[in-house]
N, C-alpha and C positions, 0 to 999 in steps of 0.2 A: 427587424433583426431580433431573434429570440435570445433571451438572457435568462439563465437559471442560477440559483444559488445552491451549491453542493457542499454539504458538510461531510468531509472525508474522515472516517473513523478507522484507526488501526485496530485490527481484531485483538481480542484479549490474549493474554499470555497462554502459550501452549506448552506441552511437555517438552517438545524439542527446543523451544525458546529457553525454557528453564535450564536445560542441560547444555546450552550453548552449541547446538547442532545447526547445520545448514538446513534451512527450510524454505524452499521456493515452491515448486509444484507438488512436492510430497506434502502430506498432511499429518497432523497429530491433534488429539483432543485438547480442549481448554483445561487448564488447571483450575483449582479453586480460586486462585488469584485471577485467572483469566475470566472466569465467570463474573467475578466482582468487577473486573475492568469493563466488561460489556454492560453490566447493570449500571455502573457509575456513568459511563458515556450516555446511556439512555436517559438517565435522570437529568444530566446536564442539558440534554436536547429535548426534554419533555415539553417545553413550552412552545415548540415549533410545530406548526401544522404541515406535516410533510405530504406532498402529493404522491410520492412513491419512495421506495427504498431499493437500492441496487447493491449488489455485492459481487465479489468474484465467485466462482463456482467451487472454491475450496471449502471444505467442511467447517474449518475454523472461522471463516468469514460469514458463512451462512448462519452458524450458531450464534455468533456475536450479534448479527442483525436481529435474529429472533429474540434474544434476550434484551437487546436495546429497545426494540419496538414495544415490548411488553410494558415499558415504563412510560409510554406515550399515550395520553388519553384518546388520541385519534387513531390508535393502532388498528382498530377494526376496519378502517376505511383505507388503509395503506397497502398497496400492492407491492410485493417484493419480486425483483428480477435477479437472476444469477447470470453474470456475464464472464466467460473465460478471459475476455480481454482485460479484465481488472485484476488478474492474478499477479502474484509476486513474480519477479524475474526467475527464469529457469536456470538452475545451476548445473544441470546435466549430471555428469559423473560424480560431482561433489555433493549431490543431495544426500542428506542424512549424516554426512561426515562431521567431525569436530570442526567448528568454525575456525579456530586458530590454525589447525593443520591445513585447512584449505588455503588460507592466506599465505602460509609458509610455502606451500606447493606452487601457488599462482605467482608469488613474488620472486621465485627463483629466476624468472625471466628478466627481472629488472633489478635484481640484487636489493630488494626491499621486501622483507618477509613478514611484515606485520600489517594488519588492517589499517591502523592509523598511519603508518608510513606510506602505504599505497594510496590511500584516500587523500592524504595530505599532498602527495607529490603529483598524482594523476587525476584525482576527482572520480566521481561516480561513473561517468560515462566511459572513460578510458578503462576504469577498473573492470567494467562489464566485458569489454573487448579482451582484456587480459585473462579473465576467467574462461571465456570462450576459447581462446588460443591454448590455454593449459588443459582443457578438457580432452581427455584421451579419445572420447567418442565424438567430440564436436557437437554435442547436443545442447550445451549451455547457450542461452541467447546472447548474441552480441548486441551492441548498443542499437544498431539499426533495426534488428529484429524486435527488440524490446519496444522501441518507440513506434514502429509500424503497428504493432499490436495495440499498444496503449492509445494511440491516436484513433484507432477504430473504436475503442471503448469510449472515448470522449464523444465521438460522433453518435454512438448509440445512446448515450445519456441525453444528448440534445434531441435526437429523433424520437425518443420515448417520453419527452417532457413537453410541457406547454410553457409559453413565455411567462415569466414571473414565478414559476414553480420553485419551491424549496424541496430538495431531495437529500436523503441520506445515502452515502456511499461507503460501504465497508470494504476496505482493501488492506494493503500490506505495508510494512515498514519501509522497505527500500523503494517500493512503487511510489508511495507518497513523498518520500524524501527526494526521489528523482524529479518529481513534478516541481518541488520547491527549488531544487538545484538548477533546473532549466529556466523556470519562469520568475523566480524571486530569489536569486542566489544570495542576496544580502540577508535573508532570513535563515540561511543554512549555516549554523555556527559549528557544524561538525558533531552535533548531538543526534543520536539515533532517534527515530520516531518512536515515541513511547506507546506501549500497549494501552488501548483505550483512549488515546489522545484524539483531539479533534482539530482538523485543519479546514478552514473556511475558504472556498474558492468560488469566484464568480465566473461562470462559463458562458460565453456568448458565441453566436455564429458570426463569421465563419471561424470557429474554434479559436477564440481568444480567451486567455485565462488571466484573471487578476486574483492574487492571493491576499486575503484580508488578514489571516493569521495562521500560524503553523504550530502544531504540537502542543496544544493547550490541554491542560489537565484540570483546570479550575473553571 
């Protein structure tokens, strides 16, 4: 049975993060803080000899990976892969909108029009279905679509790694928190995944996940 250790990093802060905009499949550049988020994550992981680095194919994740790997003394030997399966969830019609306005629109279905209210009452997975239902074009991923894609991503991480490998994986806030919510809900205290934070996951065949820690900034 193959087992790998994956250090999941949330990308650095972006312009749309800063302005509290919905950012899933659309992209925006890292801010100065976001660049520092990436460098800080790289420094905290500099002592690990990574076999490979993986990221989503979003520009913010690719740039975070590049900056983080520059802090690693082994970086000349680390191959980077970009996988669309590691993207943030797609918000369809709501991409680029004000975040609070999206939740108000989505929440009209359930008479709860704030993010905290919806998340507290329904959780991440049901919230994804509510976003899909509220999307006028039905392009937003529902929960099944999201997990079908992400499960393919886990499989690709395993297929492209050897037993015992350490790998870096740069992904996204809701994607990482969704993993925690499903596999280690006791660690999800309702706190968003922080930019540049690190989550350590032991991934084994056949696709078993063990979370060692979540959302660390130190």
